[in-house]
C-alpha angles and dihedrals in degrees: 000000000000091000090051092054091044091053091048092052089055093056122095115269091248092059092042090051092050093046093045093048093049090047092049092048092048092047091047092049091046093048091044091048092050090044093049091047093048093044091047091052091046091047091049091047091048090046092050091046091050090045091051091045091048091047090048091049091047090048090048091049092048092048093044093047090048091050091046092049095047093044090050090050091053091044091052090048094052090040091057089049090050089050089052091051091051090049090053089048091052092045095051090042090055091048092052092044090058100044092141086068103033101028099064093089102246095130097031130356117211093194092060098033102048128074136164115261129210091285091054095246122123117261139174133211119292090225092069122095096248137030121242123203129182120175117251091243092061125086123217097253126185090249092052092047091052091047093050093045090054095045093050088071084079083081085080096065110015097074091054090049091052090047097049095041109051090179090065105081099174142012121194144163125219115197127212087237090062100258120134128203111192131187126234103033106254095159090257094184090061093051104045125058120263092252095048108151111206092187090068096057115115094239089052094046092050091054099047120102095260093059098027111038091162090061090226130144110276134198128227125219114273116262140174110263115236089217091064094255090134121230112000132188126193125220114197136177130191122243118214134182125232092274093054096256115146109245097177146293129276115207142175130204115223122194115217096206094107091047090051090051092048092050091046088055094055108113128184114177118337101308104014117128142175135225136187130217135174130230091276091054091252113156111246097169131005126159122222090252089057092052090051094044094050093041094241125148110228089209091056097039106029124174110293093034125113116260099221129186089247090057090052093050128203092311091060100061093114091044089052091054090051091049091052090053090048095053088051087066095249129141124218153139126233145159114235138171116243117182091336095311124110111236135186114222128188121183134184135181117244109234117231096027132051094253129124127203123210131187121198124194129171108252092225090063091054093044098044093112092055092053092050091050091050092055091048092052092051091055093048092048092055092051093047092050093054093049091048092056093056092046092051093052091051093049091050093053094047091047092054092055094047092047094056093050092045093052092054093052095041099056097051098083092036092079092057091051091049093053093049092048091051092053092048090050089057089057100263100132090172091069116109134197112235106212119141100182116118096224139081092300090051092049090045090052091048090047091049092050092046090048091054091051094046092045090054092049092044092057089055097048101035097098094049091050092049090055092049093050090049092054093049091050091053092050093050091048090055092049090050092052091051091050092049091049091052091049092050090049093051091047091052089049093051091047090051089046090055093048093049092046092051092050100046097043090065094057117089100175110089093204089055095037101058098052089044090053094053093046095049095046090050093048097044098041100032097237113152093213130033122171135179117212122193125196118244121238092268092048089231100115136035103221120204106242102173140003137172104208127082090245089050090053090054090050090052092052092056094042097249114207137166127213111247112252095003113060128057133322091297092055091049093049092046088056101042101032090222126117116255129202126195110191093184106023094191090066099039111111095217097044116115111211109239117197090198090065105037095152095064114121099158130033136180126187123195126192120243108217136184103199105310093336120099110225100173146308139271111226118200122181132185135193090224124087113239092009096149132065133185089259089056088051091054092049095046090046087066088051090049090053090053091049090049091051092048091050092050091047091050091049092048091047091051092048091049092052092050092048091048092050091050092049091049090051092050092048092049091049092047091049093048093050093045094052091045089057096043100073091049094046095044095033086225127147098177143277134280123207125195139142090294092057136254124325135168119256114253098193135023119274119232101226092185092065096049116099090009092293095316103123102153124101093233092061094093093165092072124087090229128054124199115197119184115236103226128191121183090341094309123111107230097171146328134262110218118196120184124195116234091232123057116251093018119166126227120216124212095259091055091049091050089051091050091049091050091050090049090052092050090047090054093053094043093049092048091050091050091049092049090047091051092048091048092049092051091046091049090049091051091048090049093051091047091049093049093048091047091050093051092048092050091051088073127069096189111089092215091053090047091054093047091049091050092050094048094047093048091049091051095044096046096036089233123158094213135027123177139174110226117202120225121250121247090256090060095253124122120263123241118257 
């Protein structure tokens, strides 16, 4: 391989270009051909896989929809039968509920129509519509006669039901008393034994309250009918009276022959079939093709028999798993192997009964379209591959011819470029490549010539450009330093703003807040004077409320104030509500010269606002000229907002304290007056409690003489303790506690207990007094309302006056009530 590359490098560039171009073209065609072939195969495989997946999904959808549709049809069929059973239940229940109307024997009389047969049981005529059976041990009581007479009105609807529903082979009623009414008339008494107990039949037991607490229609297990009606299932419903007592069960026998035939006629694909089982894996419907497919002998496993795993054999393991899932009431779709053949199976539960429907179809029948498409794609791929080989050979030959011609034309101007480049490499920047073609070589020659010219000029101007770039870098560095300094200054301002805000928001006293504000702003921002002005009540003057400088203190002593809108920066700000900056206060038109602050050269005033209302101004002064900028105004405006908020909070806090104090004073006065009135109104001096119980005091107690003059709770040395009963700061009574032994001592725990009891007594007594006042007030309101209502019930003024007088006399217990007219002079008349 090394020798091959060495020999190629020794060839002229023309031959190398031709050989390289042909090799590249060949390699490109080969790679493209392989790529196209591989991609085509991958595309075909993906297409076939998607086609198979799509076909499988379509097959699954078809099979699932078919299973859903057939299961829904069966569910609707059994639902209609259940509805019919409930209708029969309601009909018979209505008949029995109205026995006074239906049980009198007008339509049919049991007493005249029933007689005992040879077995001793009660029987009716075979010519009647329905058979009647009563066990031999039962007597024909009046209650049973009325019940049978009422039930025989079922003759009016049952024949039409049997005629319109061929699948219903019998309808019957079993009573709790043992009677049986059976349609059609099959001479039931001659068939069953004389002691036949209808209440012990499975369909009856399933419908009774113990097995059926919901009182709904229930289904029996399928069974082979003895009268050769095939597989039969019974639907029964309980019948109750108004008190909830079970009267009997109405039932109907349904043959499943037609259902078996319908399921046997279900076809999906060419050989697909369906079958139906119940929850005990008994076969309800199975076509002959299904018996053959599953390897089951219809003689061994007829309809109605259980389809066990042993009957399926070793080849039916997967089918057995599906059957177990079906009897669990589940729905599903699966692919199983039956006798070496892949099958699709879809199964669904049948609502209303414990049945499950399954549909099996060979997978090849559902995927036939995918197999046909795969064969067609293989044929087309073979044809496309043959055509591609011929096309590649033609392209290779044509490319070789074009490459040789292209190499000859391409290398002609290359020699001129090579000579010019060699001269430039020797240092002759005046050399030029002479190529006149308007292509890449021409542009390359022009670029080479331009590069030589620019390189020559660049060498001459390099030093001047380096100097210019150095100057620009220095200028930008200076601008960056200024920007950084401004950022640091703003950061320091915001940090100081945060510190001031944290400090002033915790102060609630306005007299303490304002001096603290001026001091902290001056210390954190470095201003030699800070003053806070507040507007007076008339909003005519801005009055200096606090200042930190010596000049500001002198201004405070003489009550310095500025007229709003007329004097100084502060007056202007208090009028407009906008911040104002004076960079040279001596030249500012609105500045008012202040001899107390002669060093001021810059001033800024900021409005203090509460909402949209101006409450004052924050005045900041500096000894430096031009000390404030618009950015400083924005920052300090935030501080002014914090100061405004703190002032409003302090004012609100002060107002709240004053209001609270006033309310407490009013409450104390109200409590004192109420408890002064209470002893007089109630004629009560107090209560005494001893071993004999509680009793009211009949005469005042001299508290000064008790305990030898020691009447205070803290005097624990005395045998008696007097604790004032206080309520809202007012003493409303005293709690006197005497020790059983003379000269007893009271410890601190006992005194604390007595004080706590006194406190509870105060609250309890106050609550009792308030309750009594409320009760009296409510009684007065009630009397007023009653009197007003009685007065308003009359429209005659005379009657209204008489009613008012009578009601007032009754309510007040007065012997005489009069209305006295006023004299002409406006004075009252004498009574």
